[in-house]
C-alpha angles and dihedrals in degrees: 000000000000123000123251092250092055091048090050092051091050092049090046091054091048090048091051091048091049092049090051090048091048091050091051091046092050090046092053092042089055091048090048090047092050091048091049091049091049091049091050091047090050092050090051091045094054090052089069105022135035114269122256098240145015127044093313096102091050092046091045091053091048090049091051091049092049091047090052092049090047091053093050092046091049090051089050091049091050090050092049091048090052091048091047092050090049092049091049091049094048094043114106089208124088123203119161130000122331136172122209134181114238112213099180149345119212137183118217092002113118125187094171093117088062094047093107092057095041097071096159099037111096118206120199114194113206112164114298095344123081114203118207120205136175128209133012112229130177090197117072092204091057090049090050091051090049092049090051090052092047089054090051087055089060105266094118096174094060114129140165123267124189130214132190113198089341095308118117114243136160119280090246091053090049091050091050091050091048090052091048091051091048091052090047091053091050092053 
């Protein structure tokens, strides 16, 4: 059996070795922690700013260019849609399904002499009664919104009329025809 002094020396050596091992372990854990913290900081950084290296700056620049082109193309599409809507509304020809808002129907009341200045007022002559409508919408919801606004302006009798190829029909008939045309386009 070993003496107490020898056992103490052996335990002392083991203690010293363990302390050295603990110091190394703590040292590497700190380095790993710092690296992890730097990686996390970099990930957060690149969420808001372009990265320092790699293809990111090039890709970021391409993305910005495409975003700019997309914005300008969307503005051009919006402009063309407004012009198309205006052309459809001003067109005297009807093809397809349209919804208009009738603001009045009068007997023996003729606005024909003002026709040139009333570019967006549509006049339907049917016998003795002249029917006055505003707007020409392909979308029933848009026509309903317009009719609601016209009523707010004070024309309480305003209502929606529907036309298929220029012929007046009920709103239900127009909706059915619009659905039929949509299905035909899909096939």
